C-alpha positions as CSV (number, residue, x, y, z in Angstrom):
1,X,7.1,120.9,133.3
2,X,5.6,121.1,136.4
3,X,7.2,117.8,137.6
4,X,10.7,119.0,136.9
5,X,10.0,122.5,138.6
6,X,8.7,121.2,141.6
7,X,11.6,118.4,142.0
8,X,14.1,121.2,141.5
9,X,12.1,123.3,144.2
10,X,12.1,120.5,146.6
11,X,15.8,119.6,146.3
12,X,17.0,123.1,146.5
13,X,14.9,124.0,149.3
14,X,16.6,121.3,151.3
15,X,19.6,122.7,150.3
16,X,18.9,126.3,151.5
17,X,17.4,125.0,155.2
18,X,20.6,122.6,155.2
19,X,23.2,125.8,154.4
20,X,21.3,128.1,156.7
21,X,21.5,125.8,159.6
22,X,25.2,125.0,158.8
23,X,26.3,128.7,158.6
24,X,24.4,129.9,161.8
25,X,26.5,126.8,163.6
26,X,29.9,126.7,161.9
27,X,30.1,130.3,160.3
28,X,32.6,129.2,157.6
29,X,32.4,129.0,153.7
30,X,34.0,125.7,153.8
31,X,31.3,124.3,156.2
32,X,28.5,125.9,154.0
33,X,30.6,124.4,150.9
34,X,30.7,120.7,152.1
35,X,26.8,120.6,152.3
36,X,27.1,121.5,148.3
37,X,29.7,119.1,148.2
38,X,27.6,116.4,149.9
39,X,25.1,116.8,147.2
40,X,28.0,116.8,144.3
41,X,29.8,113.5,145.1
42,X,27.5,111.1,145.1
43,X,26.4,112.4,141.6
44,X,29.8,112.7,140.3
45,X,30.3,109.1,141.4
46,X,27.1,107.4,140.3
47,X,25.7,109.7,137.4
48,X,27.2,107.6,134.6
49,X,26.1,104.3,135.9
50,X,22.5,105.5,136.6
51,X,22.7,107.3,132.9
52,X,23.0,103.9,131.5
53,X,20.3,102.5,133.6
54,X,18.1,105.4,132.3
55,X,18.9,104.0,128.7
56,X,18.1,100.4,129.7
57,X,14.6,101.0,131.9
58,X,11.5,103.1,131.4
59,X,12.6,106.9,132.1
60,X,8.8,107.6,133.2
61,X,8.8,105.1,136.0
62,X,12.6,106.0,136.9
63,X,11.6,109.7,137.3
64,X,8.5,108.8,139.3
65,X,10.2,106.3,141.5
66,X,12.7,108.9,142.2
67,X,10.4,111.6,143.8
68,X,8.8,108.6,145.9
69,X,12.0,107.8,147.6
70,X,12.9,111.3,148.1
71,X,9.4,112.2,149.5
72,X,10.8,109.2,152.3
73,X,13.9,110.5,153.2
74,X,12.9,114.1,153.2
75,X,10.4,113.0,155.6
76,X,13.0,111.1,157.6
77,X,15.1,114.2,158.4
78,X,12.8,116.4,160.5
79,X,11.1,113.2,162.5
80,X,14.7,112.5,163.3
81,X,15.3,115.7,164.4
82,X,12.2,116.0,166.6
83,X,13.4,112.9,168.1
84,X,16.4,114.5,169.4
85,X,19.1,113.2,166.5
86,X,22.5,115.5,166.3
87,X,21.6,118.4,163.7
88,X,24.7,118.5,161.9
89,X,25.4,114.6,160.8
90,X,21.5,114.3,160.4
91,X,21.9,117.1,157.5
92,X,24.7,116.1,156.1
93,X,23.3,112.3,155.6
94,X,19.9,113.3,154.4
95,X,21.7,115.6,151.9
96,X,24.0,112.9,150.7
97,X,21.1,110.1,150.2
98,X,18.5,112.6,148.4
99,X,21.9,113.6,146.0
100,X,22.1,109.8,145.3
101,X,18.3,109.5,144.1
102,X,18.8,112.6,141.9
103,X,21.9,111.1,140.3
104,X,19.2,108.8,138.9
105,X,16.7,111.5,138.4
106,X,18.8,113.8,136.1
107,X,19.6,111.4,133.3
108,X,16.1,109.9,133.3
109,X,14.2,113.1,133.3
110,X,16.8,114.2,130.4
111,X,16.5,111.0,128.3
112,X,12.5,111.2,129.0
113,X,12.7,114.7,126.6
114,X,14.7,113.2,124.2
115,X,12.1,110.4,124.2
116,X,8.7,112.2,123.8
117,X,9.9,115.7,122.2
118,X,10.0,115.6,118.6
119,X,13.2,117.1,117.2
120,X,11.8,120.0,115.7
121,X,10.2,121.3,119.3
122,X,13.6,120.8,121.0
123,X,14.5,124.4,120.8
124,X,11.4,125.6,122.5
125,X,11.1,122.7,124.8
126,X,14.6,123.2,126.2
127,X,14.3,126.9,127.0
128,X,11.0,125.9,128.9
129,X,12.7,123.0,130.6
130,X,15.6,125.0,131.4
131,X,13.2,127.7,132.9
132,X,11.4,125.1,135.0
133,X,14.6,123.7,136.8
134,X,16.2,127.0,137.3
135,X,13.3,128.3,138.6
136,X,12.7,125.5,140.9
137,X,16.4,126.3,141.9
138,X,16.9,130.0,142.2
139,X,13.2,130.5,143.5
140,X,13.9,127.5,146.2
141,X,16.4,130.1,148.1
142,X,13.1,132.6,148.5
143,X,10.7,130.2,149.5
144,X,13.3,128.5,151.7
145,X,14.6,131.7,153.2
146,X,11.2,133.3,154.0
147,X,9.9,130.1,155.7
148,X,13.1,129.9,157.8
149,X,12.5,133.9,158.8
150,X,9.0,132.7,159.7
151,X,8.7,129.0,161.0
152,X,12.5,127.9,161.4
153,X,14.3,125.3,159.7
154,X,12.2,122.2,160.6
155,X,8.7,123.0,159.2
156,X,10.7,123.4,156.0
157,X,11.9,119.7,155.6
158,X,8.0,118.8,155.9
159,X,7.2,120.9,153.0
160,X,10.1,119.6,151.2
161,X,8.8,116.2,151.1
162,X,5.3,117.3,150.2
163,X,7.0,118.4,147.0
164,X,8.5,115.2,146.2
165,X,4.9,113.7,146.2
166,X,3.4,116.6,144.4
167,X,5.9,116.1,141.7
168,X,5.0,112.2,141.3
169,X,1.1,112.9,140.7
170,X,2.6,115.0,137.6
171,X,4.4,112.2,136.5
172,X,2.1,109.5,136.9
173,X,-0.2,111.9,134.8
174,X,2.2,112.0,132.0
175,X,1.0,108.3,131.3
176,X,3.1,105.7,129.6
177,X,4.9,106.6,126.0
178,X,2.3,106.2,123.4
179,X,3.2,104.2,120.4
180,X,3.1,107.2,118.1
181,X,5.6,108.5,120.1
182,X,8.0,105.8,118.9
183,X,10.8,107.2,116.9
184,X,10.0,107.2,113.2
185,X,6.2,107.6,113.8
186,X,6.3,111.1,115.1
187,X,6.2,112.8,111.8
188,X,9.2,114.2,109.7
189,X,12.0,115.6,111.4
190,X,15.1,117.8,110.5
191,X,17.4,116.2,112.9
192,X,20.7,114.5,111.3
193,X,22.9,113.8,114.0
194,X,26.8,114.4,112.9
195,X,29.0,111.3,113.2
196,X,31.4,111.5,115.8
197,X,30.0,114.9,117.2
198,X,32.5,116.6,119.8
199,X,30.1,115.3,122.8
200,X,32.9,115.5,125.5
201,X,33.4,119.4,124.3
202,X,29.7,120.1,124.4
203,X,29.4,118.3,127.5
204,X,31.9,120.2,129.5
205,X,30.4,123.5,128.2
206,X,26.8,122.3,129.8
207,X,28.6,121.0,132.8
208,X,30.1,124.6,133.3
209,X,26.7,125.4,134.4
210,X,27.1,122.8,137.3
211,X,30.0,124.7,138.6
212,X,28.1,128.1,138.6
213,X,25.2,127.0,140.2
214,X,26.8,124.8,143.0
215,X,29.7,127.5,143.8
216,X,27.5,130.5,143.4
217,X,24.8,129.3,145.8
218,X,27.6,129.0,148.5
219,X,28.8,132.3,147.7
220,X,25.4,133.9,148.2
221,X,24.4,132.4,151.6
222,X,28.2,133.4,152.7
223,X,27.8,137.1,151.2
224,X,24.6,137.7,152.3
225,X,24.6,135.9,155.7
226,X,28.1,136.4,157.1
227,X,29.8,139.7,154.7
228,X,26.6,141.5,154.8
229,X,25.1,140.7,158.2
230,X,21.9,140.1,156.8
231,X,19.1,137.5,157.9
232,X,17.1,134.6,155.7
233,X,14.7,137.1,154.4
234,X,17.3,139.2,152.5
235,X,18.7,135.9,151.1
236,X,15.2,134.8,150.0
237,X,14.7,138.6,148.2
238,X,18.0,138.4,146.6
239,X,17.3,134.7,145.0
240,X,14.0,136.1,143.8
241,X,15.6,138.7,141.8
242,X,17.8,136.0,140.6
243,X,14.9,133.9,139.7
244,X,13.5,136.7,137.5
245,X,16.7,136.7,135.4
246,X,16.5,132.9,134.7
247,X,12.8,133.3,133.6
248,X,13.8,136.3,131.4
249,X,16.6,134.1,130.1
250,X,14.0,131.1,129.1
251,X,11.8,134.1,127.3
252,X,14.4,135.5,125.1
253,X,16.3,132.6,124.0
254,X,14.1,131.6,121.0
255,X,14.0,134.9,119.9
256,X,18.0,135.7,120.5
257,X,18.7,131.9,118.9
258,X,16.7,133.2,115.6
259,X,19.8,136.0,115.3
260,X,22.7,134.1,116.4
261,X,24.3,130.8,116.8
262,X,23.9,128.6,120.3
263,X,27.8,128.6,120.4
264,X,27.7,132.4,120.2
265,X,25.2,132.8,122.9
266,X,26.8,130.2,125.3
267,X,30.0,131.9,124.9
268,X,28.6,135.3,125.3
269,X,26.2,134.4,127.8
270,X,29.3,132.7,130.5
271,X,31.6,135.7,130.0
272,X,28.6,137.7,130.9
273,X,27.9,135.7,133.7
274,X,31.6,135.4,135.1
275,X,31.8,139.6,135.2
276,X,28.5,140.0,137.0
277,X,29.6,137.4,139.4
278,X,32.8,139.4,140.1
279,X,30.8,142.2,140.3
280,X,27.9,141.1,142.9
281,X,29.7,141.5,146.0
282,X,31.2,145.1,145.5
283,X,28.3,147.4,146.1
284,X,26.7,145.9,149.1
285,X,23.1,144.1,149.2
286,X,21.6,146.9,146.9
287,X,24.6,146.1,144.3
288,X,23.9,142.2,144.8
289,X,20.1,142.7,143.8
290,X,21.3,144.1,140.8
291,X,23.9,142.3,139.6
292,X,22.9,138.9,140.8
293,X,19.3,138.9,138.2
294,X,22.1,140.0,135.2
295,X,24.3,137.3,136.1
296,X,21.3,134.6,136.1
297,X,20.1,136.1,132.9
298,X,23.4,135.5,131.1
299,X,23.8,132.4,132.7
300,X,20.3,131.0,131.7
301,X,20.9,131.8,128.0
302,X,24.5,130.3,127.8
303,X,23.0,127.1,129.8
304,X,19.8,126.7,127.5
305,X,22.3,126.9,124.4
306,X,24.6,124.6,125.5
307,X,21.8,122.1,126.4
308,X,19.9,122.3,122.8
309,X,23.9,121.6,121.3
310,X,24.3,118.9,123.7
311,X,20.8,117.2,123.1
312,X,20.8,117.6,119.3
313,X,24.0,115.9,119.2
314,X,23.3,113.1,121.1
315,X,21.2,110.1,119.7
316,X,18.0,108.9,122.2
317,X,19.4,105.7,122.9
318,X,22.5,107.1,124.5
319,X,20.9,110.3,125.8
320,X,21.1,109.0,129.4
321,X,24.6,107.9,129.5
322,X,25.9,111.3,128.0
323,X,23.8,113.5,130.5
324,X,24.7,111.2,133.0
325,X,28.6,111.7,132.1
326,X,27.8,115.3,131.9
327,X,26.6,115.7,135.1
328,X,29.1,113.5,136.9
329,X,31.9,115.3,135.3
330,X,30.0,119.0,136.1
331,X,29.9,118.0,139.6
332,X,33.0,116.8,140.5
333,X,34.2,120.0,138.6
334,X,32.2,121.7,141.1
335,X,33.8,120.3,144.2
336,X,37.0,121.3,143.1
337,X,35.8,124.4,142.4
338,X,33.8,124.7,145.9
339,X,36.9,123.7,147.8
340,X,38.9,126.7,145.8
341,X,36.8,129.4,146.2
342,X,35.8,128.4,150.2
343,X,39.7,128.4,150.8
344,X,40.0,132.0,148.9
345,X,37.1,133.1,151.3
346,X,38.3,132.0,154.5
347,X,41.6,132.8,153.9
348,X,41.1,136.6,152.4
349,X,37.6,138.0,152.1
350,X,34.3,137.0,150.2
351,X,34.6,139.3,147.5
352,X,37.9,137.6,146.4
353,X,35.9,134.5,146.3
354,X,33.6,135.8,143.7
355,X,36.3,137.3,141.4
356,X,38.0,133.5,141.6
357,X,34.5,131.8,140.5
358,X,34.5,134.4,137.8
359,X,38.1,133.4,136.4
360,X,37.3,130.2,136.7
361,X,34.2,130.4,134.4
362,X,35.4,132.7,132.1
363,X,38.8,130.9,131.4
364,X,37.1,127.4,131.3
365,X,34.2,129.0,128.6
366,X,36.9,130.3,126.5
367,X,39.4,127.3,126.2
368,X,36.2,125.1,125.8
369,X,34.8,127.2,122.8
370,X,38.0,127.3,121.3
371,X,38.1,123.9,121.1
372,X,34.6,123.6,119.6
373,X,35.4,125.7,116.8
374,X,38.5,123.9,115.8
375,X,36.3,120.4,115.8
376,X,35.7,118.8,112.5
377,X,33.5,116.1,112.9
378,X,33.7,113.2,110.7
379,X,31.4,113.5,107.8
380,X,30.8,117.2,108.0
381,X,32.9,119.5,105.5
382,X,34.4,122.6,107.1
383,X,31.9,125.1,105.5
384,X,29.5,123.4,107.1
385,X,31.0,123.4,110.5
386,X,29.3,126.7,112.1
387,X,26.0,124.7,111.2
388,X,26.5,122.3,114.2
389,X,26.6,124.9,116.9
390,X,23.1,126.2,115.4
391,X,21.5,122.6,116.2
392,X,19.7,122.6,113.1
393,X,22.3,120.2,111.1
């Protein structure tokens, strides 16, 4: 759990510093969007292949190698800038290379969960894992914003390299997979994987979270720095509140799940998130500080529910490639959505970009859930269909 949090923190701190450098020099939403696109493209192209690698090789070793390589790349960027290298191209290249490593880390870390965590513990573990992931991602802007405000961007890159080394230490501490963790030796399980589960539709519901994170991160930077004319410190405060919302979602999810199915949680969460995204630029910075945590809360609930459904439906020997394919599609979708929303912002006004993102999220969630409700996995009678989406088949 700490390894995941620190890795996500390091990745997102790099993005925060890069986005702030670009928005200060280029001053367009599309320029900031290209920073996040530089992250999405290599992952979209490579995640499926890397997912297959995660199903063939030791997952813990892959995670460890990813963090060590990321530390080297993160350290190379500030050293290159100190030597007088061009800022813009250096930032894009370092971001691109870190994204390639992240394309392997994502399926490997998810496959490691399926490998080590018994099925009966997946619900609570997924909530905590998603909490670590989103806390690292969202709180990074707070850490990054304050550090850029106080020290400038370059020291932040050195700090980023240190986070990867700290994460690597936790992967070492996990230790090799014990013999008792082999499938069939970890005690009784209630998991029964349905035949021909609708993995593509479940994957799309989970991948929608990638779109929200990628595009909304672009919007937040543009709204705070350009639209509201505030500094990186305010950006840090705004995302700190979003981090609180994500942490609250992880704490509430196990309780809510006892009263509702995962499909309903995911659907309601995504619709709520879309609503709050549309509202966040309407009432100034103060309004944004109120709506963004609510968006993070509803997003967190939807993301955890979608993740639990997908992870329960897939078998251990295929989890790497399934999550790799999901990540690839989600990030390709994110690139398209970022270009659309950035174009709307640059041609109109920033609030219209938020409304456009909200429509993308709401419409996608609506049609995906409708397709899942109609799904009839082979081997399950229609009367048991709702159980699939409670992930306790």
